[in-house]
KOLSEDREN-234952 format. One line per 5 residues: number of its first residue (from 1); for each residue x, y, z of C-alpha. Coordinates in nm, 4 decimals. Example, Ala and Ser with C-alpha at 12.3 -4.5 7.8 and 13.67 -1.06 7.14 Angstrom:
BEGIN
1 = 1.2300:-0.4500:0.7800; 1.3670:-0.1060:0.7140
This chain:
BEGIN
1 = 1.2248:7.0344:6.3722; 1.1683:7.3922:6.4776; 1.5416:7.4428:6.5242; 1.5611:7.5328:6.1578; 1.3188:7.8228:6.1896
6 = 1.4903:8.1546:6.1313; 1.5264:8.3887:6.4284; 1.6558:8.7423:6.4220; 1.6918:9.0067:6.6882; 1.7834:8.9617:7.0525
11 = 1.9318:8.6458:7.2030; 1.7692:8.3660:7.4077; 1.6219:8.1842:7.1076; 1.6045:7.8563:7.2984; 1.4503:7.9962:7.6148
16 = 1.0812:7.9068:7.6441; 0.8742:8.2070:7.7395; 0.5316:8.2684:7.8891; 0.2255:8.2735:7.6698; 0.1229:8.6331:7.7230
21 = -0.1916:8.7685:7.5628; -0.3004:9.1219:7.4885; -0.6481:9.2684:7.5093; -0.7305:9.4737:7.2058; -0.9599:9.7626:7.1380
26 = -0.9275:10.0805:6.9323; -0.5662:10.1744:6.8611; -0.4909:10.5217:6.7401; -0.4143:10.5836:6.3759; -0.5397:10.2581:6.2216
31 = -0.8534:10.1358:6.0516; -0.7605:9.7684:6.0731; -1.0565:9.5514:6.1640; -1.0730:9.4067:6.5113; -1.3116:9.2150:6.7263
36 = -1.4779:9.4510:6.9761; -1.3056:9.4262:7.3113; -1.1359:9.6146:7.5924; -0.8706:9.8771:7.5401; -0.5482:9.7805:7.3689
41 = -0.2463:9.6687:7.5640; 0.0955:9.6060:7.4201; 0.2167:9.2481:7.4291; 0.5147:9.2096:7.6599; 0.7715:8.9410:7.7176
46 = 0.9021:8.7982:8.0404; 0.9609:9.0569:8.3156; 0.8911:9.3496:8.0834; 1.1392:9.2414:7.8146; 1.0557:9.2897:7.4501
51 = 0.8090:9.0251:7.3327; 0.9177:8.7522:7.0961; 0.7238:8.7409:6.7708; 0.6605:8.4338:6.5568; 0.5709:8.5011:6.1924
56 = 0.3834:8.2016:6.0490; 0.2286:8.3302:5.7282; 0.1458:8.1729:5.3930; 0.2324:8.3228:5.0542; 0.0574:8.6234:4.9034
61 = -0.0312:8.4472:4.5802; 0.0847:8.6365:4.2738; 0.2956:8.8759:4.4803; 0.5234:8.7232:4.7447; 0.6316:8.3789:4.8575
66 = 0.5784:8.2812:5.2196; 0.9502:8.3363:5.2848; 0.9333:8.6853:5.1339; 0.6200:8.7669:5.3338; 0.7986:8.6742:5.6557
71 = 1.1092:8.8730:5.5602; 0.9144:9.1919:5.4876; 0.6994:9.1650:5.7990; 1.0140:9.1152:6.0065; 1.1795:9.4169:5.8438
76 = 0.8825:9.6389:5.9269; 0.8628:9.5149:6.2846; 1.2346:9.5696:6.3467; 1.2169:9.9172:6.1983; 0.9466:10.0055:6.4499
81 = 1.0977:9.8152:6.7440; 1.4779:9.7823:6.7221; 1.6129:9.4736:6.8974; 1.2882:9.2807:6.8628; 1.3281:8.9019:6.8456
86 = 1.1458:8.7773:6.5356; 1.1280:8.4105:6.4380; 1.0074:8.3201:6.0895; 0.8359:7.9914:6.0128; 0.6764:8.0168:5.6657
91 = 0.3757:7.7858:5.6392; 0.1628:7.6240:5.3685; -0.1540:7.4181:5.3571; -0.0499:7.1533:5.1046; -0.0881:7.3613:4.7901
96 = 0.1586:7.5869:4.6109; 0.4501:7.6743:4.8352; 0.4439:7.3573:5.0452; 0.7912:7.2444:4.9417; 0.9275:7.5956:4.9868
101 = 0.7915:7.6050:5.3431; 0.9641:7.2750:5.4197; 1.2920:7.4031:5.2751; 1.2701:7.7155:5.4893; 1.2317:7.4878:5.7922
106 = 1.5572:7.3089:5.7158; 1.4652:7.0326:5.4717; 1.7029:6.9598:5.1845; 1.6020:7.0454:4.8284; 1.6031:6.7562:4.5832
111 = 1.5544:6.8189:4.2125; 1.4183:6.5804:3.9481; 1.3346:6.5925:3.5767; 0.9813:6.4567:3.5477; 0.6932:6.4438:3.3029
116 = 0.4885:6.7639:3.3075; 0.1103:6.7792:3.2762; 0.1311:6.8070:2.8958; 0.3901:6.5304:2.8627; 0.6961:6.7514:2.8159
121 = 0.9745:6.7262:3.0764; 0.9787:6.9766:3.3615; 1.2075:7.0384:3.6581; 1.0391:6.9625:3.9901; 1.1607:6.9796:4.3482
126 = 1.0738:6.7967:4.6655; 1.2004:6.8386:5.0197; 1.3769:6.5700:5.2222; 1.4941:6.5386:5.5805; 1.5959:6.1944:5.7025
131 = 1.3187:5.9549:5.6045; 1.0568:6.2294:5.5676; 0.9813:6.3804:5.2269; 0.7462:6.6626:5.1366; 0.6184:6.6256:4.7809
136 = 0.4067:6.8971:4.6195; 0.2089:6.7670:4.3238; 0.1959:7.1137:4.1663; 0.5746:7.0983:4.1278; 0.5255:6.8247:3.8665
141 = 0.1631:6.8480:3.7539; 0.0543:7.2017:3.8355; -0.1073:7.4795:3.6384; 0.2232:7.6639:3.6581; 0.3581:7.4289:3.3901
146 = 0.0937:7.5189:3.1310; 0.1875:7.7866:2.8778; -0.0239:8.0982:2.9088; -0.3607:8.0467:2.7443; -0.3090:7.6725:2.6996
151 = -0.5439:7.4301:2.8767; -0.5699:7.0526:2.8700; -0.8602:6.9544:3.0967; -0.9118:6.6141:2.9298; -0.5518:6.5104:2.8687
156 = -0.3311:6.6608:3.1421; -0.1536:6.3896:3.3409; -0.0235:6.3374:3.6942; 0.2477:6.0991:3.5726; 0.5202:6.3395:3.6844
161 = 0.3840:6.3404:4.0387; 0.4321:5.9639:4.0471; 0.7873:6.0068:3.9208; 0.8517:6.2591:4.1968; 0.7171:6.0148:4.4568
166 = 0.9394:5.7416:4.3166; 1.2395:5.9734:4.3440; 1.1558:6.0316:4.7103; 1.1392:5.6561:4.7667; 1.4757:5.6154:4.5915
171 = 1.6190:5.8771:4.8304; 1.5116:5.6694:5.1299; 1.1862:5.8410:5.2250; 0.9491:5.6201:5.4202; 0.7209:5.8979:5.5391
176 = 0.5826:6.1114:5.2589; 0.3619:6.4168:5.2901; 0.1884:6.4571:4.9545; 0.0632:6.8137:4.9250; -0.2052:6.8606:4.6637
181 = -0.3399:7.1787:4.5099; -0.2834:7.3982:4.2079; -0.3185:7.1015:3.9724; -0.3653:7.1192:3.5968; -0.5134:6.7697:3.5933
186 = -0.8369:6.5742:3.6344; -0.7113:6.2202:3.5808; -0.8029:6.0706:3.9190; -0.4351:6.0136:3.9943; -0.4146:5.7431:3.7257
191 = -0.0991:5.8970:3.5798; 0.0634:5.9088:3.9225; -0.0167:5.5433:3.9871; 0.1041:5.4403:3.6404; 0.4422:5.6006:3.7116
196 = 0.4598:5.3901:4.0283; 0.3893:5.0637:3.8472; 0.0119:5.0331:3.8139; -0.1333:4.9379:3.4739; -0.4472:5.0916:3.3202
201 = -0.5495:4.9149:3.0016; -0.8025:4.9797:2.7271; -1.0133:4.7133:2.5529; -0.7299:4.6301:2.3121; -0.4965:4.5535:2.6043
206 = -0.2873:4.8647:2.5445; -0.2168:5.1290:2.8084; -0.4644:5.4158:2.8183; -0.3538:5.7460:2.6785; -0.2932:6.0126:2.9459
211 = -0.5577:6.2289:3.1059; -0.9000:6.2160:3.2606; -1.1022:6.1891:2.9415; -0.9558:5.8525:2.8351; -1.0563:5.6978:3.1703
216 = -1.3990:5.6424:3.0163; -1.2377:5.3658:2.8088; -1.0654:5.1931:3.1012; -1.1224:4.8182:3.1037; -0.8533:4.6811:3.3343
221 = -0.6730:4.8231:3.6372; -0.3824:4.6185:3.7702; -0.2056:4.7208:4.0907; 0.0180:4.4138:4.1173; 0.3177:4.6041:3.9815
226 = 0.2998:4.8962:4.2240; 0.6342:4.9818:4.3807; 0.6639:4.7407:4.6760; 0.8300:5.0091:4.8898; 0.4932:5.1801:4.9185
231 = 0.3805:4.9039:5.1533; 0.6448:5.0179:5.4033; 0.5804:5.3892:5.3507; 0.3378:5.6127:5.5387; 0.1778:5.8503:5.2882
236 = -0.0243:6.1462:5.4125; -0.2539:6.3237:5.1694; -0.2329:6.6883:5.2760; -0.5035:6.9094:5.1309; -0.7135:7.2121:5.2154
241 = -1.0184:7.0719:5.0315; -1.2377:6.7787:5.1325; -1.4394:6.7220:4.8141; -1.5394:6.3695:4.7084; -1.4345:6.2297:4.3716
246 = -1.7627:6.2758:4.1824; -2.0998:6.4470:4.2118; -2.1975:6.8142:4.2362; -1.9110:6.8876:4.4765; -1.6637:6.6544:4.3064
251 = -1.3401:6.7052:4.1186; -1.4921:6.7660:3.7756; -1.7890:6.9811:3.8746; -1.6040:7.2135:4.1098; -1.2465:7.2327:3.9874
256 = -1.2288:7.1304:3.6203; -1.3661:7.4688:3.5017; -1.0669:7.6319:3.6716; -0.8475:7.4166:3.4454; -1.0110:7.5196:3.1196
261 = -1.2992:7.2704:3.1054; -1.6228:7.3841:2.9426; -1.9642:7.2381:3.0232; -1.9211:6.9429:2.7866; -1.5724:6.8713:2.9218
266 = -1.7047:6.8685:3.2783; -1.9754:6.6176:3.1846; -1.7204:6.3983:3.0054; -1.4803:6.4060:3.2997; -1.7574:6.3310:3.5486
271 = -1.8573:6.0209:3.3508; -1.4948:5.9138:3.3109; -1.4151:5.9486:3.6822; -1.7275:5.7566:3.7814; -1.6277:5.4756:3.5450
276 = -1.2718:5.4844:3.6789; -1.4005:5.4409:4.0342; -1.6156:5.1460:3.9223; -1.3170:4.9730:3.7601; -1.0985:5.0377:4.0648
281 = -1.3663:4.8871:4.2880; -1.3412:4.5680:4.0834; -0.9611:4.5760:4.1032; -0.9090:4.6833:4.4641; -1.2297:4.5805:4.6393
286 = -1.5327:4.7529:4.7940; -1.3142:4.9932:4.9891; -1.2383:5.1702:4.6617; -1.6042:5.2731:4.6366; -1.5945:5.4137:4.9889
291 = -1.2784:5.6064:4.9055; -1.4545:5.7748:4.6123; -1.6944:5.9323:4.8622; -1.4266:6.0095:5.1209; -1.3099:6.3621:5.2066
296 = -1.0147:6.4607:4.9914; -1.0829:6.2139:4.7099; -1.1614:6.5005:4.4752; -0.8488:6.6986:4.5620; -0.6178:6.7863:4.2717
301 = -0.8526:6.6555:4.0051; -0.9089:6.3274:4.1840; -0.5425:6.2598:4.2548; -0.6560:6.2334:4.6156; -0.8656:5.9305:4.5194
306 = -0.5720:5.7637:4.3480; -0.3579:5.8221:4.6565; -0.6197:5.6790:4.8915; -0.6753:5.3655:4.6826; -0.3328:5.2978:4.5393
311 = -0.0897:5.4441:4.7925; -0.2811:5.3645:5.1116; -0.2675:5.7346:5.1915; -0.4460:5.8918:5.4850; -0.6205:6.2234:5.4288
316 = -0.5548:6.5059:5.6745; -0.6002:6.8827:5.6546; -0.2892:7.0199:5.4897; -0.2153:7.2949:5.7393; -0.2464:7.0506:6.0303
321 = 0.0080:6.8187:5.8697; 0.2482:7.0952:5.7735; 0.2474:7.2541:6.1184; 0.3586:6.9188:6.2589; 0.6263:6.8701:5.9932
326 = 0.7587:7.2248:6.0336; 0.7817:7.2061:6.4135; 0.5214:7.4729:6.4865; 0.4520:7.3585:6.8438; 0.8146:7.4106:6.9466
331 = 0.8186:7.7521:6.7792; 0.5102:7.8513:6.9804; 0.7034:7.7728:7.2982; 0.9388:8.0581:7.2091; 0.6714:8.3135:7.1163
336 = 0.4691:8.5819:7.2912; 0.2778:8.6958:6.9807; 0.1955:8.5188:6.6520; 0.1517:8.6925:6.3165; -0.0096:8.4967:6.0342
341 = -0.1663:8.5822:5.7017; -0.2138:8.5189:5.3304; -0.3033:8.7139:5.0195; -0.6775:8.7182:5.0803; -0.8530:8.6630:5.4120
346 = -1.2002:8.5491:5.3072; -1.4517:8.2712:5.3600; -1.2105:8.0136:5.2133; -0.9628:8.1033:5.4875; -1.2041:7.9631:5.7436
351 = -1.2120:7.6216:5.5740; -0.8676:7.4729:5.6204; -0.6422:7.7516:5.4958; -0.3107:7.8234:5.6667; -0.4047:8.1313:5.8748
356 = -0.7014:7.9527:6.0335; -0.4851:7.6540:6.1244; -0.2130:7.8745:6.2691; -0.4658:8.0725:6.4708; -0.6339:7.7617:6.6098
361 = -0.3045:7.6144:6.7290; -0.1731:7.9415:6.8710; -0.4894:8.0403:7.0552; -0.5053:7.6923:7.2092; -0.1743:7.7856:7.3727
366 = -0.3074:8.1204:7.4941; -0.1198:8.3295:7.2392; -0.2583:8.6375:7.0679; -0.2841:8.6048:6.6888; -0.2687:8.8975:6.4464
371 = -0.3131:8.8642:6.0689; -0.1859:9.0564:5.7702; -0.3278:9.0158:5.4222; -0.3547:9.1817:5.0858; -0.7331:9.1880:5.0894
376 = -0.9679:9.1511:5.3851; -1.3170:9.0148:5.3189; -1.4128:8.8876:5.6638; -1.6103:9.0789:5.9263; -1.4707:9.1151:6.2801
381 = -1.7019:8.8447:6.4130; -1.5670:8.5850:6.1684; -1.2108:8.6832:6.2480; -1.2815:8.6364:6.6168; -1.4345:8.2933:6.5667
386 = -1.1255:8.1923:6.3693; -0.9035:8.2989:6.6610; -0.7644:8.6056:6.4826; -0.7727:8.9116:6.7081; -0.7012:9.1752:6.4442
391 = -0.6363:9.1831:6.0710; -0.4407:9.4427:5.8713; -0.4965:9.4650:5.4947; -0.2569:9.6151:5.2425; -0.5584:9.7639:5.0647
396 = -0.6018:9.9938:5.3645; -0.2830:10.1662:5.2441; -0.3266:10.1151:4.8687; -0.6869:10.0685:4.7498; -0.5869:9.9849:4.3904
401 = -0.5640:9.6004:4.3803; -0.3139:9.5972:4.0911; -0.0742:9.8359:4.2637; -0.1314:9.6536:4.5887; 0.0027:9.3359:4.4283
406 = 0.2985:9.4947:4.2515; 0.3975:9.6963:4.5585; 0.3205:9.4278:4.8137; 0.6701:9.4247:4.9655; 0.6919:9.7903:5.0786
411 = 0.3240:9.7933:5.1713; 0.3771:9.4890:5.3897; 0.6655:9.6576:5.5702; 0.4553:9.9675:5.6339; 0.1706:9.7483:5.7585
416 = 0.4073:9.5662:5.9943; 0.5173:9.9024:6.1345; 0.1539:9.9910:6.2046; 0.1038:9.6545:6.3718; 0.4122:9.7077:6.5865
421 = 0.2875:10.0488:6.6939; -0.0430:9.8976:6.8047; 0.0824:9.5860:6.9807; 0.4533:9.6033:7.0564; 0.5143:9.9544:7.1909
C-alpha cells in the first residue's frame, strides 16, 4: 500500500535504510521546544548519504489540508537541503480529511449524491481500492454541510452516511473503514441504519422523522431488512474518541453543544438516546446494552453505537487503523527521520490524534520524530512522553493567530527550513 506514497528528491525509493536516530539539544537560532538532552546531531542516511525524510502529518484545520501541509514542508526542506529525498504520506485519525488521506495514498475517488444532514442532497466522496473502502461520515453528515449560523441538533440525520456505505457495498467493498468525526448529528446512527434497510417506527407504525430528538418516540426497531451484504463485510469504526453513548461523557453531554444544542436540547437528546438504546436492546439482544457503554459508542453523535449494533463494527483508534490502511509501516522502512504534525499540538493530541499515533509507531522502530504545528500547547515533558523529540510552531514566527492561519503555507515552509538547519545539515 505504501507504494502510492509520494516521494521526491534523490533515487533509491525502494531501498530500505537503517533506522538512524539523532540526539537533540540546543540548536542555534531557534526557540522550538525540545526535551532536554545531549547536544544536537544531524540525522544522516546510510554511509553518510543524505537522510530520507517521511512526512506523515495531519491537516492544519482551517488553513491547510494534510496534502498541502506535506507539500509545503517538503518545499521548505528541499530549499534548505537540495537533493533531499522526501516521501509524503498524509495521515488522518478518522475525522475530517480521512478520505483525502486515502486518496493521496493511491485509493480511487468515488462520488455519490446522498442525503445531507438537513435532508437536502449533497455530494460526498469515499475512497476505494480493491475490496477496501474508506468512508468518512463527515462527507455526508458533517458540520461542513450546514449553512453558516444554521444548527439542527435535534433533527440532523446520518441517513446520507448509510447511503454512502451502501454505495461502497455496491462498488464491491467488503472491508470498510468508517471514519467518524466532524458530525452535525446526534441521532445514534439511526439514519445511517435506516438507509441500509433497518426500520424505526413510531407508535402509529409510521417511520420516525429524522434526527436524535424523535428517538424519544421510538417504539419498534426492526433490523431484518438490513442489507445482507453487511454480514460478509468487515466494518471498522475508526475514531479518535472513546466516549460511551450516554451519561456525563456521552454523545449528547459532550458533543451536542458543539452542534448548536442548548441545555434543554442536551437533556432531550440524552433522554432520547437512552430510550433508543433500550429499544435496540429489545430488538438486538443484551449485547446492545453493552455496546451503549462501549468505547466509541458516543462517537459522531452516537453513530458509533449504531455501527456497533447494526453493522457489527469493531471500534479501533482511528490513527491506528489509518496507518495500516495507508501502508505506514512500509514507508517507515524507507525513512531515517519522520516529521508529523497538526494545527494544534495540545492535550487532545495525546489522546488518539494523528501525531501521537505516528510518533508511537515511528519511535517503536527507532526513528526520530519531529513535529510541526500552528500552535504548541504542550510542555517538553509531554512531547517526550508522546515520542516527539522536538516541536516547531508557526506562532514562533507569527504570533498573531489570525495571520498565522491565513499565512500558514509560507510560514510552514520557513519552519521546515529551520527544522532542516537543525537536523539535516
